[in-house]
Structures are given as structure tokens and as C-alpha cells.
KOLPA-492997 format. One record per residue (C-alpha): residue number from 1; residue in one letter; x, y, z. Coordinates in steps of 0.2 Angstrom, whole numbers, plus 2048, in hexadecimal, padded with zeros to 3 digits. Example, Ala and Ser with C-alpha at 12.3 -4.5 7.8 and 13.67 -1.06 7.14 Angstrom:
<recs>
1, A, 83E, 7EA, 827
2, S, 844, 7FB, 824
</recs>
This chain:
<recs>
1, X, C03, 527, 4E0
2, X, C0C, 535, 4E8
3, X, C0C, 537, 4FB
4, X, BFF, 544, 501
5, X, C02, 551, 50E
6, X, BF5, 55D, 515
7, X, BF9, 56B, 520
8, X, BF0, 57B, 527
9, X, BF3, 58B, 52F
10, X, BE6, 590, 53C
11, X, BD8, 59A, 534
12, X, BDB, 5AC, 539
13, X, BCE, 5B5, 543
14, X, BC6, 5C4, 53A
15, X, BC5, 5D1, 548
16, X, BD5, 5DA, 542
17, X, BE2, 5DC, 535
18, X, BF0, 5CF, 533
19, X, C00, 5D1, 53C
20, X, C11, 5C9, 53D
21, X, C0B, 5BA, 548
22, X, BFE, 5B5, 53A
23, X, C0C, 5B7, 52D
24, X, C18, 5AC, 537
25, X, C0C, 59D, 538
26, X, C08, 59F, 525
27, X, C1A, 5A0, 520
28, X, C1E, 591, 52A
29, X, C10, 587, 522
30, X, C15, 58D, 511
31, X, C27, 587, 514
32, X, C21, 576, 519
33, X, C15, 575, 50A
34, X, C23, 57A, 4FE
35, X, C2F, 56E, 505
36, X, C23, 560, 504
37, X, C20, 564, 4F2
38, X, C33, 564, 4EE
39, X, C33, 553, 4F7
40, X, C26, 54B, 4EB
41, X, C16, 54D, 4F5
42, X, C05, 552, 4EF
43, X, C02, 560, 4FB
44, X, BF2, 568, 501
45, X, BF5, 579, 50A
46, X, BE7, 582, 512
47, X, BE5, 593, 51A
48, X, BD6, 59E, 51D
49, X, BCC, 5A9, 528
50, X, BC0, 5A6, 537
51, X, BB2, 5B2, 535
52, X, BA4, 5AF, 542
53, X, BA2, 5B1, 554
54, X, B9D, 5BE, 561
55, X, BAD, 5C8, 560
56, X, BAB, 5CB, 54D
57, X, B99, 5D0, 54F
58, X, B9E, 5DC, 55D
59, X, BAC, 5E3, 553
60, X, BA2, 5E5, 543
61, X, B94, 5EE, 54E
62, X, BA1, 5FA, 555
63, X, BA7, 5FE, 543
64, X, B95, 601, 53E
65, X, B95, 5F4, 530
66, X, B8C, 5E3, 52D
67, X, B96, 5D4, 533
68, X, B98, 5CD, 521
69, X, B9E, 5DE, 51B
70, X, BAB, 5DF, 529
71, X, BB2, 5CD, 527
72, X, BB2, 5CF, 514
73, X, BBF, 5DE, 516
74, X, BC9, 5D5, 523
75, X, BCA, 5C4, 519
76, X, BD0, 5CE, 50A
77, X, BDE, 5D4, 515
78, X, BE3, 5C3, 51A
79, X, BE2, 5BD, 507
80, X, BEE, 5CB, 503
81, X, BFA, 5C7, 512
82, X, BFA, 5B5, 50C
83, X, BFF, 5BA, 4FA
84, X, C0C, 5C7, 500
85, X, C14, 5BA, 50B
86, X, C17, 5AF, 4FC
87, X, C0B, 5A1, 502
88, X, C07, 593, 4F6
89, X, BF7, 58E, 4FE
90, X, BEB, 583, 4F4
91, X, BDC, 58A, 4FC
92, X, BD6, 598, 507
93, X, BC6, 594, 511
94, X, BBA, 5A1, 518
95, X, BAE, 59B, 525
96, X, BA0, 5A5, 51E
97, X, BA1, 59B, 50E
98, X, B92, 58F, 509
99, X, B9D, 580, 509
100, X, BA2, 583, 51A
101, X, B91, 585, 521
102, X, B8C, 575, 519
103, X, B9A, 56C, 521
104, X, B97, 573, 532
105, X, B84, 56E, 531
106, X, B89, 55C, 52B
107, X, B96, 55B, 53A
108, X, B88, 561, 546
109, X, B7C, 555, 540
110, X, B88, 547, 541
111, X, B8C, 54B, 553
112, X, B7A, 54C, 557
113, X, B76, 53C, 54F
114, X, B84, 534, 55A
115, X, B7C, 53A, 56A
116, X, B8B, 546, 56D
117, X, B80, 556, 56F
118, X, B73, 55B, 57B
119, X, B69, 56B, 57F
120, X, B6B, 573, 58F
121, X, B6F, 584, 597
122, X, B81, 58B, 598
123, X, B85, 596, 5A7
124, X, B97, 59B, 5A9
125, X, BA5, 5A6, 5A4
126, X, BA8, 5AB, 592
127, X, BB6, 5B6, 58A
128, X, BB1, 5BE, 57B
129, X, BC2, 5C3, 576
130, X, BC8, 5B0, 576
131, X, BB7, 5A9, 570
132, X, BB9, 59D, 57E
133, X, BB1, 596, 58E
134, X, BBA, 595, 59E
135, X, BB7, 58C, 5AE
136, X, BB7, 595, 5BF
137, X, BC7, 58D, 5C3
138, X, BD0, 593, 5B4
139, X, BCC, 5A5, 5B7
140, X, BD9, 5B1, 5BF
141, X, BD6, 5C0, 5CA
142, X, BDE, 5D0, 5C3
143, X, BE6, 5DD, 5CE
144, X, BD6, 5E7, 5CC
145, X, BCC, 5D9, 5D4
146, X, BC4, 5D4, 5C3
147, X, BC3, 5C2, 5BD
148, X, BCB, 5BF, 5AD
149, X, BCF, 5B0, 5A1
150, X, BE0, 5A9, 5A3
151, X, BE5, 5B2, 593
152, X, BE0, 5C3, 59B
153, X, BD1, 5C5, 591
154, X, BC1, 5CC, 59A
155, X, BB4, 5BF, 59E
156, X, BA1, 5C1, 5A0
157, X, B95, 5B5, 5A9
158, X, B89, 5AE, 59C
159, X, B79, 5A4, 59E
160, X, B70, 59F, 58F
161, X, B68, 58F, 586
162, X, B76, 585, 57E
163, X, B79, 575, 575
164, X, B87, 56B, 57E
165, X, B94, 55F, 577
166, X, B98, 550, 583
167, X, BAA, 555, 584
168, X, BAC, 54E, 596
169, X, BA9, 53C, 58F
170, X, BB8, 53E, 584
171, X, BC5, 541, 591
172, X, BCC, 530, 593
173, X, BCC, 52D, 580
174, X, BD5, 53D, 57D
175, X, BE2, 538, 58A
176, X, BE4, 527, 582
177, X, BE6, 52F, 571
178, X, BF4, 53B, 577
179, X, BFD, 52C, 57F
180, X, BFB, 522, 56F
181, X, C01, 530, 564
182, X, C0F, 53A, 56D
183, X, C12, 545, 55E
184, X, C00, 54B, 55C
185, X, C04, 55B, 566
186, X, C14, 565, 565
187, X, C1E, 56C, 56C
188, X, C21, 563, 57C
189, X, C1C, 571, 587
190, X, C0B, 573, 57E
191, X, C08, 560, 57F
192, X, C0B, 560, 592
193, X, BFF, 56F, 594
194, X, BF1, 566, 58A
195, X, BF3, 555, 593
196, X, BF3, 55E, 5A4
197, X, BE3, 568, 59F
198, X, BDA, 558, 599
199, X, BE0, 54E, 5A8
200, X, BD9, 55C, 5B3
201, X, BC7, 557, 5AD
202, X, BBC, 55C, 59F
203, X, BAB, 563, 59F
204, X, B9E, 563, 592
205, X, BA0, 571, 585
206, X, B93, 57E, 580
207, X, B93, 57D, 56D
208, X, B85, 589, 569
209, X, B81, 59B, 56E
210, X, B70, 5A5, 56E
211, X, B77, 5B6, 574
212, X, B7D, 5BC, 562
213, X, B79, 5B6, 550
214, X, B89, 5B8, 546
215, X, B8C, 5A5, 544
216, X, B87, 596, 53B
217, X, B75, 591, 53F
218, X, B73, 581, 54A
219, X, B68, 575, 53F
220, X, B56, 574, 545
221, X, B59, 580, 554
222, X, B54, 592, 550
223, X, B5D, 59F, 559
224, X, B6D, 594, 55C
225, X, B7D, 597, 553
226, X, B8C, 58B, 554
227, X, B9A, 58F, 560
228, X, BA7, 597, 556
229, X, BB4, 58A, 55A
230, X, BA9, 57C, 554
231, X, BA6, 586, 544
232, X, BB9, 58B, 542
233, X, BC1, 57A, 545
234, X, BB6, 572, 538
235, X, BBE, 57C, 52A
236, X, BCC, 56F, 529
237, X, BC0, 562, 523
238, X, BB5, 56E, 519
239, X, BC4, 572, 50E
240, X, BC7, 55F, 50C
241, X, BB6, 55D, 505
242, X, BAB, 558, 514
243, X, B9E, 552, 515
244, X, BA1, 54A, 504
245, X, BAD, 53D, 509
246, X, BAF, 538, 4F6
247, X, BB6, 549, 4F2
248, X, BC8, 549, 4EB
249, X, BCF, 553, 4F9
250, X, BC8, 548, 506
251, X, BD6, 53C, 502
252, X, BE1, 549, 50B
253, X, BD8, 547, 51B
254, X, BDE, 545, 529
255, X, BE9, 554, 529
256, X, BFB, 551, 52C
257, X, BFE, 561, 535
258, X, BF4, 56F, 53D
259, X, BFF, 57E, 540
260, X, BF7, 589, 54E
261, X, BFC, 597, 55A
262, X, BFF, 591, 56B
263, X, BF0, 59B, 572
264, X, BE4, 590, 568
265, X, BEC, 57F, 56B
266, X, BDF, 579, 577
267, X, BD1, 57B, 56A
268, X, BDB, 571, 55D
269, X, BE1, 563, 569
270, X, BD2, 561, 575
271, X, BC2, 566, 56C
272, X, BC7, 562, 55A
273, X, BCC, 550, 55D
274, X, BBD, 54D, 568
275, X, BB1, 554, 55B
276, X, BB9, 549, 54E
277, X, BBA, 539, 558
278, X, BA7, 53C, 55D
279, X, BA3, 53E, 54A
280, X, BAD, 52F, 546
281, X, BB9, 538, 53B
282, X, BCC, 536, 53B
283, X, BD7, 541, 545
284, X, BE5, 54D, 53F
285, X, BF6, 546, 541
286, X, BFF, 554, 54A
287, X, BFB, 566, 551
288, X, C0A, 571, 554
289, X, C08, 581, 55E
290, X, C14, 58F, 559
291, X, C19, 59E, 565
292, X, C15, 5B0, 565
293, X, C1F, 5BF, 55E
294, X, C22, 5CE, 569
295, X, C29, 5DE, 562
296, X, C39, 5E4, 56B
297, X, C33, 5DB, 57B
298, X, C21, 5E2, 57A
299, X, C11, 5D9, 576
300, X, C0A, 5DF, 566
301, X, BFB, 5EA, 569
302, X, BF2, 5F8, 560
303, X, BF3, 603, 56F
304, X, C06, 602, 570
305, X, C06, 605, 55D
306, X, C13, 5F7, 55A
307, X, C08, 5EB, 550
308, X, C13, 5E5, 542
309, X, C0B, 5E3, 531
310, X, C15, 5D6, 528
311, X, C11, 5DE, 517
312, X, C1A, 5EE, 51C
313, X, C2A, 5E3, 521
314, X, C29, 5DB, 510
315, X, C28, 5ED, 508
316, X, C38, 5F2, 512
317, X, C43, 5E3, 512
318, X, C3C, 5D7, 504
319, X, C32, 5C7, 506
320, X, C40, 5BA, 507
321, X, C4A, 5C2, 515
322, X, C3A, 5C4, 520
323, X, C36, 5B1, 51D
324, X, C47, 5AC, 521
325, X, C48, 5B7, 531
326, X, C38, 5B1, 538
327, X, C3C, 59F, 537
328, X, C4F, 5A1, 53B
329, X, C4E, 5AC, 54A
330, X, C46, 5A1, 557
331, X, C41, 58F, 559
332, X, C30, 58C, 552
333, X, C25, 58A, 562
334, X, C2E, 597, 56C
335, X, C29, 5A9, 56E
336, X, C34, 5B5, 563
337, X, C38, 5C7, 564
338, X, C38, 5D2, 554
339, X, C44, 5E0, 551
340, X, C4A, 5E9, 542
341, X, C5C, 5E7, 549
342, X, C5A, 5D4, 54A
343, X, C53, 5D3, 539
344, X, C60, 5DD, 531
345, X, C6E, 5D4, 53A
346, X, C67, 5C3, 533
347, X, C66, 5CB, 522
348, X, C78, 5D1, 522
349, X, C80, 5C3, 52B
350, X, C78, 5B3, 525
351, X, C70, 5B8, 514
352, X, C7C, 5C5, 50D
353, X, C8D, 5C0, 515
354, X, C8B, 5AD, 517
355, X, C80, 5A7, 508
356, X, C80, 5B6, 4FD
357, X, C93, 5B9, 4FD
358, X, C96, 5A6, 4FB
359, X, C8B, 5A6, 4EB
360, X, C92, 5B6, 4E4
361, X, CA4, 5B1, 4E7
362, X, CA2, 59F, 4DF
363, X, C98, 5A5, 4D0
364, X, CA3, 5B4, 4CD
365, X, CB2, 5A9, 4CD
366, X, CAA, 59D, 4C0
367, X, CA5, 5AC, 4B5
368, X, CB6, 5B3, 4B5
369, X, CC1, 5A3, 4B5
370, X, CB6, 596, 4AC
371, X, CAF, 5A0, 49E
372, X, C9E, 5A1, 4A7
373, X, C9C, 58E, 4A4
374, X, C99, 581, 4B2
375, X, CA9, 578, 4B5
376, X, CAA, 565, 4B5
377, X, CAD, 55B, 4C5
378, X, CBF, 557, 4C9
379, X, CC7, 549, 4D3
380, X, CC0, 54C, 4E4
381, X, CCB, 550, 4F3
382, X, CC7, 54C, 505
383, X, CC2, 55E, 507
384, X, CB7, 55D, 4F7
385, X, CAF, 54D, 4FD
386, X, CAB, 554, 50F
387, X, CA2, 563, 508
388, X, C98, 55A, 4FB
389, X, C93, 54D, 508
390, X, C8D, 55A, 514
391, X, C83, 562, 505
392, X, C7C, 552, 500
393, X, C75, 54F, 512
394, X, C6C, 55F, 512
395, X, C5B, 559, 50B
396, X, C5A, 54B, 517
397, X, C5E, 555, 526
398, X, C53, 564, 521
399, X, C45, 557, 51E
400, X, C47, 550, 530
401, X, C47, 561, 538
402, X, C38, 567, 52E
403, X, C2E, 558, 533
404, X, C31, 55D, 545
405, X, C2C, 56F, 540
406, X, C3E, 575, 546
407, X, C3F, 582, 538
408, X, C4E, 58B, 541
409, X, C57, 57A, 542
410, X, C54, 576, 530
411, X, C5C, 587, 52B
412, X, C6A, 584, 537
413, X, C6D, 573, 52D
414, X, C6F, 57D, 51D
415, X, C7A, 58B, 525
416, X, C86, 57E, 52C
417, X, C8A, 57A, 51A
418, X, C8A, 58C, 514
419, X, C97, 58F, 522
420, X, CA1, 580, 51D
421, X, CA0, 585, 50A
422, X, CA7, 597, 50F
423, X, CB5, 58E, 519
424, X, CB9, 583, 50A
425, X, CBA, 591, 4FD
426, X, CC6, 59A, 509
427, X, CD1, 58A, 50B
428, X, CD1, 586, 4F9
429, X, CD3, 598, 4F3
430, X, CCE, 595, 4E1
431, X, CD3, 5A6, 4DC
432, X, CE5, 5A1, 4DF
433, X, CE3, 590, 4D7
434, X, CE0, 599, 4C6
435, X, CF2, 59D, 4C5
436, X, CF9, 58D, 4CD
437, X, CED, 57F, 4C8
438, X, CDE, 584, 4BD
439, X, CD7, 572, 4BC
440, X, CD6, 571, 4CF
441, X, CCE, 583, 4CF
442, X, CC1, 57D, 4C4
443, X, CBD, 56D, 4CF
444, X, CBC, 578, 4DE
445, X, CB0, 584, 4D6
446, X, CA5, 575, 4D0
447, X, CA4, 56F, 4E2
448, X, C9E, 580, 4E8
449, X, C91, 581, 4DA
450, X, C8B, 56F, 4DE
451, X, C8A, 574, 4F1
452, X, C81, 584, 4ED
453, X, C74, 57B, 4E2
454, X, C6F, 570, 4F1
455, X, C6E, 57F, 4FC
456, X, C64, 589, 4F0
457, X, C58, 57A, 4ED
458, X, C55, 576, 4FF
459, X, C52, 589, 503
460, X, C45, 58B, 4F6
461, X, C37, 589, 502
462, X, C3E, 596, 50D
463, X, C43, 5A3, 500
464, X, C3B, 59E, 4F0
465, X, C3F, 5AE, 4E6
466, X, C51, 5B0, 4EB
467, X, C55, 59D, 4E9
468, X, C4D, 59D, 4D8
469, X, C59, 5AB, 4D3
470, X, C68, 5A1, 4DA
471, X, C63, 591, 4D1
472, X, C61, 59B, 4C1
473, X, C73, 5A1, 4C3
474, X, C79, 58F, 4C7
475, X, C71, 58A, 4B6
476, X, C64, 57E, 4BE
477, X, C55, 57C, 4B3
478, X, C44, 57F, 4BB
479, X, C3F, 56D, 4B9
480, X, C4F, 567, 4C3
481, X, C4B, 571, 4D3
482, X, C43, 563, 4DE
483, X, C4D, 558, 4EA
484, X, C4D, 549, 4DF
485, X, C56, 553, 4D1
486, X, C65, 556, 4DC
487, X, C6A, 544, 4D9
488, X, C6E, 549, 4C6
489, X, C7D, 554, 4C5
490, X, C7C, 563, 4B9
491, X, C85, 561, 4A9
492, X, C97, 568, 4A7
493, X, C99, 577, 49C
494, X, C87, 57E, 49D
495, X, C87, 591, 49B
496, X, C83, 59B, 4AB
497, X, C7C, 5AC, 4AB
498, X, C86, 5BB, 4B2
499, X, C86, 5BA, 4C5
500, X, C7B, 5C7, 4CE
501, X, C7B, 5C9, 4E1
502, X, C6C, 5C0, 4E9
503, X, C6D, 5C8, 4FB
504, X, C74, 5D9, 4FB
505, X, C78, 5E1, 50C
506, X, C6A, 5EB, 514
507, X, C6F, 5FC, 519
508, X, C63, 607, 523
509, X, C5F, 617, 51A
510, X, C67, 625, 524
511, X, C5A, 631, 51F
</recs>
């Protein structure tokens, strides 16, 4: 049986259209899903939309439409974004679906039966923008003298009947779990923040609301709807078939990885594992919180007019350069700054000059000097062996970095070999060997072709379309494009198609 791998994006909140931050997390998840498939795993990749809560109800009301109509429109935008970013997700879940309501109801009943829920009155601070409760000690006083959430969101004092989850009782068990599973929360900065927060003391969590109605009904309690985060987090087991633990997809649970934005790490690493432990369900293996993107140093906001729609970027620059740039530019987990200048610089330096030029030079020399046929392997020199060994090591080193969610390091592992191959072709000068030693020339070109094959194979998860074209030009059949196939060399003498540049330089339109 093949190894299973289940990974998720956060489900995106439907109070506004998708932006580059949403695309960033989805692309990262897609790269992991594609790599795991290349590596022989049976993968389940989930994304979707979070559609309930007071903020959605308020935004829909301001737009003059029913909440369901409103979320239908926004969900369609996220489905389109997911498709346009080239994501290979296996499911797209919406929290307004019947299967999800059934799963939330079943989880609630399970928590209630375990004695983990009780009815009381909530009085405290609530931030509608964050859909989060905050303690008095967490609030910050703005320059205007107004209390705000630590995120800067406005807060309001709320008093209403509420069901509570006995979160405080799970404090020591959560800390013990973090201690026993040091890789559960990443990166390290996020882990430290979460552990510090839990050590600071947990209070019971309000998990139902009565002041609005746009949510999943609490079973047996008219007028109460579930707290949006209890609802939202449950999506990960809904999609795996819960509450039917005989469903085929349930074999994928627990999830191997939840990718989330750092602003929602607390919900995924404190509330979610506590809910699951209380319900007697297995916990996910890892939660990784990625950073935020600014635009030329400014936080994205509608008022500044600098919100970047990733679909517009794809229209202007192409999909693969955008996917490459977002995962190459900054370490995953750090904040990043987007600018056209940085994007074009990466496109022209690393894609066009480094990789594109290497492929074009190598394949053009084969076309001109080897009759357009793949040459055979020659007797390897030390220089040949060094480059081939570096290429053969790429899958293992990339695997190691992706398992850490170090996407930029995974790409750097590949680019070390790209740079080494460019240095090799300059040293060996196969264009000169044609006159002096054509046998050696053919051997050098075969080393380059074999190196390019490994590079293109491993880069497929990042840039599927571009690497498919490169593998086509290298004569690699579609059934021989996974990592296992790299152990079988391509046959000498196969005909290669005429080479065509894969990464042209990008030139800004002066008009």
C-alpha cells in the first residue's frame, strides 16, 4: 500500500475577494502535494472557504444581500483563484455544505457527551473582524484611548448566553503534547509564542453565540449558533469523512500538515488540538504558520488601493513565474514584500538567464551537432561525475527541505546545481569540442541532458507547465516523470523535438 499524505490550506474567510496572501498559502500546499505524488504518496489535498460568522452576516447586510447569496459569490472567486493558481486540490470544502453541518453537529454532540461543554453567560471582549474573543489583559490601548485587540481590530463588550468549552482543563495536557511533539508547531517563533500563551493560563472558551444567526445551529439549543472557529476547524475532518470513521478518506486522518497564516496559528494549535483530544480523535501531525505579504513596504488594504489580485499577476507574467517568485523570494514563515521589480529580477536572472539559458544552450547544441538525437553516455571524467552526483542528490535534498516547509531552501538546492551546470558547460565548451573531439562533445551534452532531466523533474511541483515543456524537449515520456523514474536512464538515440525557449526574458512595455 502506498504511503498517505493529507495536507490542507486554511479555509479562506468569505468576507472579501482573494489576494496574494491566499494564493501564497495555496501554492505552497500545491507544491507539497505535487512533490509527494511524484515521491510515490497517495495524497489528499484540501482547500476551501469559511462562510459563517458575524463578520460575514454584517458584510452581506451592508451589501444588501442574503448571507448565502453573498458567500456563494465570494466562494466562486476562491474556486477561480485556486484553479488559476494551478492548484491540484482533491477537494474544495464550503462550510455551508450539508456534509459539514452534519460533521459539526456530530462533533458538538461528542463533546457534550464527554462533559466538555456547559451552558453559561459570556461577558467579555469580542473582535468581529478577527471572529475572536480576547481577555482584558490582551487588549491594547490605542493613541485614541480606545481599547483594541492585539491585531488592531476594534473590540466590543459582549454579554450573552453561551455554551462554553472546558478549555482551561486542557492547559497542562496541551503543554505536555507540545513537549512530546516538538515539530507540531512551526516555525520556531510561532511555537514559542503559542507555548508562552498557553503557559500564561487558559480560560474556558465561549463556543456559541446568540447575537446573530448566520452559523450552524447548536443541536437542541434554539437561538444558539456555533462559534465560527469551532465550525471552521471541523472542516478538516468533515472532508475526511467524519463522522463516518469507516469512510475511505478517514484513512488519511490525522492530517500530516495544516498550512495556515500566522494570524490564525492560535486557533489551530490551541483550540483545535483541545477540541480533538476532548472528542477522542487523533491530532494533526504538524501546523506551519506562514508569514504575510506587504506591497512595496505597505500592508495591503482596500483604502490604499494596493491589494494585489494574484490572478492579475498571472495574466501579466504567467503562472509559473508567479509560483516560483512567491516561494523563492523569502523563507516560508517570514513576512515578504512584493514588488514588480523584485519579480522581474527573479524572472530574468534565475529563470531566463540561469535555467532557461542552460536548457536552450544544451538542447540547441544537441539539435545542431547530434542530429537532434540524444547522445549516449561517454566515459565519465571527474568533472562529469561531480555534476552528475550533484544532480542525483537533488531529489533527496529537496525532499528534506520540503518536509521542513523550507521552500526557498528547496529551490536553492536546485539552483546550486543549475549554477554548477552553467559553470560546467563554460568549462567544457562543447561548441569547441565539435571540431577537436566530437566524441567528448557528445558525452558532455549527455551529462547536461541528464542533469536537466533531474532539474526539470524535481521542479515540476513548482512550475508544472514550464517543466512539462522542458521534459518534452528532453524526450522524457510522460510515464517517466516521477522521482523513481530518474533511476532509469533515457535511451541513447531517441529523437528530440526542436528546442524552444522555456523562459524568455521579461521586458516591461515602454508604452
